[in-house]
C-alpha positions in Angstrom: 72.2 70.2 35.4 69.3 70.8 37.8 68.8 74.5 38.6 66.7 75.4 41.6 65.6 79.0 41.5 64.2 80.9 44.4 63.4 84.7 44.5 64.5 85.2 48.1 67.3 84.1 50.3 64.8 83.1 53.0 63.2 80.7 50.5 66.6 79.2 49.6 67.3 78.7 53.3 64.5 76.3 53.6 65.9 74.1 50.8 69.5 73.9 51.9 70.9 70.4 51.3 68.3 69.4 48.6 69.4 68.4 45.1 70.4 70.9 42.4 72.4 74.0 42.0 70.5 76.6 44.0 70.3 80.2 42.7 68.6 83.2 44.3 67.3 85.3 41.4 65.6 88.2 43.1 62.0 89.2 42.7 60.1 89.9 39.4 62.2 91.0 36.4 65.4 90.4 38.3 64.8 86.7 37.7 65.2 87.1 34.0 68.6 88.8 34.5 69.8 85.9 36.6 68.6 83.3 34.1 70.5 85.0 31.3 73.7 84.5 33.2 73.1 80.8 33.7 72.9 79.9 29.9 70.4 77.1 30.3 70.7 74.4 27.7 68.3 71.7 26.3 69.5 69.1 28.7 69.0 71.2 31.8 66.1 71.1 34.3 64.8 74.1 36.1 62.7 74.2 39.2 61.3 77.4 40.6 60.3 77.2 44.2 58.9 79.9 46.5 56.0 81.4 48.3 53.0 83.1 46.8 49.7 84.8 47.7 46.5 82.9 47.7 43.4 82.0 49.6 44.0 78.3 49.9 46.8 77.3 52.4 49.2 74.6 51.2 52.0 73.8 48.7 51.2 73.3 45.1 52.7 72.1 41.8 51.8 74.7 39.2 50.0 73.3 36.1 49.6 76.6 34.3 51.0 80.1 34.5 49.3 83.2 33.1 51.1 86.5 32.7 48.7 89.1 34.0 50.2 91.8 31.7 50.4 90.0 28.4 47.7 87.3 28.9 50.2 84.7 27.7 49.9 81.2 29.2 52.5 78.6 29.9 51.9 74.9 30.6 54.7 72.9 32.3 54.3 69.1 31.8 53.0 67.5 35.0 54.4 64.6 36.9 52.8 61.3 36.3 52.2 60.8 40.0 52.4 64.2 41.6 53.2 64.4 45.3 51.6 67.8 45.6 48.2 69.0 44.6 48.0 71.1 41.4 47.0 74.7 41.0 47.1 77.5 38.4 49.1 80.7 39.0 49.0 84.3 37.8 52.2 86.3 37.6 51.6 89.9 38.5 53.9 92.9 38.3 52.7 94.2 41.7 51.9 92.7 45.1 48.4 91.2 45.0 46.3 92.3 48.0 43.0 90.7 47.0 43.7 87.3 45.4 40.9 85.5 43.6 39.7 82.2 45.2 41.5 79.1 44.0 44.3 81.0 42.2 47.9 81.5 43.2 49.9 84.8 42.6 53.6 85.5 42.3 55.9 88.0 40.5 58.3 85.9 38.4 56.9 82.6 37.3 55.8 83.7 33.8 59.2 85.3 33.1 61.0 82.1 34.1 58.6 80.0 31.9 59.0 82.2 28.9 62.8 82.1 29.1 63.3 78.5 30.0 60.8 77.1 27.5 62.8 78.7 24.7 65.8 76.7 25.9 64.4 73.3 27.0 61.3 71.2 26.9 58.3 71.9 29.2 58.9 68.5 30.8 62.1 69.9 32.2 60.6 72.8 34.2 58.5 72.7 37.3 57.1 75.4 39.6 56.4 74.7 43.3 54.6 77.4 45.2 53.6 77.5 48.9 50.9 79.9 50.0 52.4 82.4 52.6 49.6 85.0 52.8 46.3 86.1 51.5 47.5 89.5 50.4 46.6 91.3 53.6 50.1 91.3 55.0 53.7 90.5 53.9 55.2 87.6 55.8 58.6 87.9 57.6 61.7 86.2 56.3 61.5 83.7 59.2 57.9 82.9 58.4 58.7 82.3 54.7 61.5 79.9 55.6 59.2 78.0 58.1 56.4 77.7 55.6 58.6 76.1 52.9 60.4 73.8 55.4 57.0 72.1 56.1 57.1 70.7 52.5 60.9 69.8 52.2 60.4 66.1 51.8 57.7 66.4 49.1 59.9 69.0 47.3 62.8 66.6 47.5 60.8 64.0 45.6 60.2 66.4 42.7 63.8 67.6 42.7 65.2 64.0 42.6 62.9 63.2 39.7 64.5 66.1 37.8 68.1 65.6 39.0 69.2 63.3 36.2 72.2 63.2 33.9 71.2 63.4 30.2 73.2 63.5 27.0 73.2 66.9 25.4 70.5 67.2 22.8 68.9 69.8 20.6 65.4 71.0 21.7 62.9 70.9 18.9 59.4 69.5 19.9 58.6 68.5 16.3 60.3 65.9 14.2 63.3 67.2 12.2 61.7 65.7 9.1 59.2 68.5 9.1 61.9 70.9 8.0 62.8 68.6 5.1 59.1 68.5 4.1 59.0 72.3 4.1 62.2 72.5 2.0 63.5 75.2 4.3 66.7 77.3 3.7 68.9 77.7 6.8 67.4 81.2 7.4 63.9 79.7 7.1 64.8 77.0 9.5 65.6 79.6 12.2 62.2 81.2 11.5 60.5 77.8 11.9 62.3 77.1 15.1 61.2 80.4 16.6 57.6 79.6 15.4 57.7 76.2 17.1 59.0 77.8 20.3 56.1 80.3 20.1 53.7 77.4 19.8 55.1 75.8 22.9 55.0 79.0 24.9 51.4 79.8 23.9 50.0 76.3 24.3 49.4 76.0 20.5 51.3 72.8 19.7 48.2 70.9 19.0 47.1 73.6 16.5 50.5 73.5 14.8 50.3 69.7 14.5 46.8 70.0 13.0 48.0 72.6 10.5 50.8 70.4 9.3 48.5 67.4 9.0 46.0 69.5 7.0 48.8 70.6 4.7 49.9 67.0 4.1 46.3 66.0 3.3 46.0 68.9 0.8 49.3 68.1 -0.9 51.0 71.3 0.3 53.5 69.1 2.1 56.0 67.9 1.2 56.8 71.2 -0.6 58.0 70.8 -4.2 60.7 73.6 -3.8 61.9 76.3 -1.5 59.4 78.8 -2.9 56.4 76.6 -2.0 58.1 76.0 1.4 58.2 79.8 1.9 54.5 80.1 1.2 53.7 77.2 3.5 55.8 78.7 6.3 54.0 82.1 5.9 50.6 80.3 6.1 51.6 78.5 9.3 52.8 81.8 10.8 49.5 83.6 9.9 47.3 80.8 11.2 49.2 80.4 14.5 49.3 84.1 15.3 
């Protein structure tokens, strides 16, 4: 399933007729409550589309999201041939009145990324943001709809790329054989899955891969028994955090 999320009805109005199941989430933390009702699975795709504050007019495909409160960063996988220019985005808890040059601002993208990337791969989420204001004034609903309508056809291309039927699959961005190498119990497997999801959310997958490679080189992996696997898992946890 392709889910198209907008915070406002006036944003959704500009996208009527485009692919996907369209859901109006509300602004800020309301988006999280809406997501929890959807029950996103590992085969689903999620596109968040809306307006944002910024100093550079245009519509952008977001390549990184930073949560202003926590500092955590999220990295959606980019299209091979993007139809929109890329930009970074900061999610703020309050309306931004003085945006920094070259940066976009919204109020829900990081919440969406954190939730969705726990459920499905970063390649299955995209964020499209059109600049509606520079923070000096709040645009009207009609203005928001008009701004997004300018980019309908380019947005359609991105939605059609994500609007695909896929067989249900488990989401685990490391080979299943790693769990066998670690000799994990069922409880420890859940711990490791949470750790991998954390690595995805924090942009630390390369570090996790390097830790596992180092453990193989040093003979720590494959573990000889569950006790050694427990020690290895604790070490991975300490080094990632």
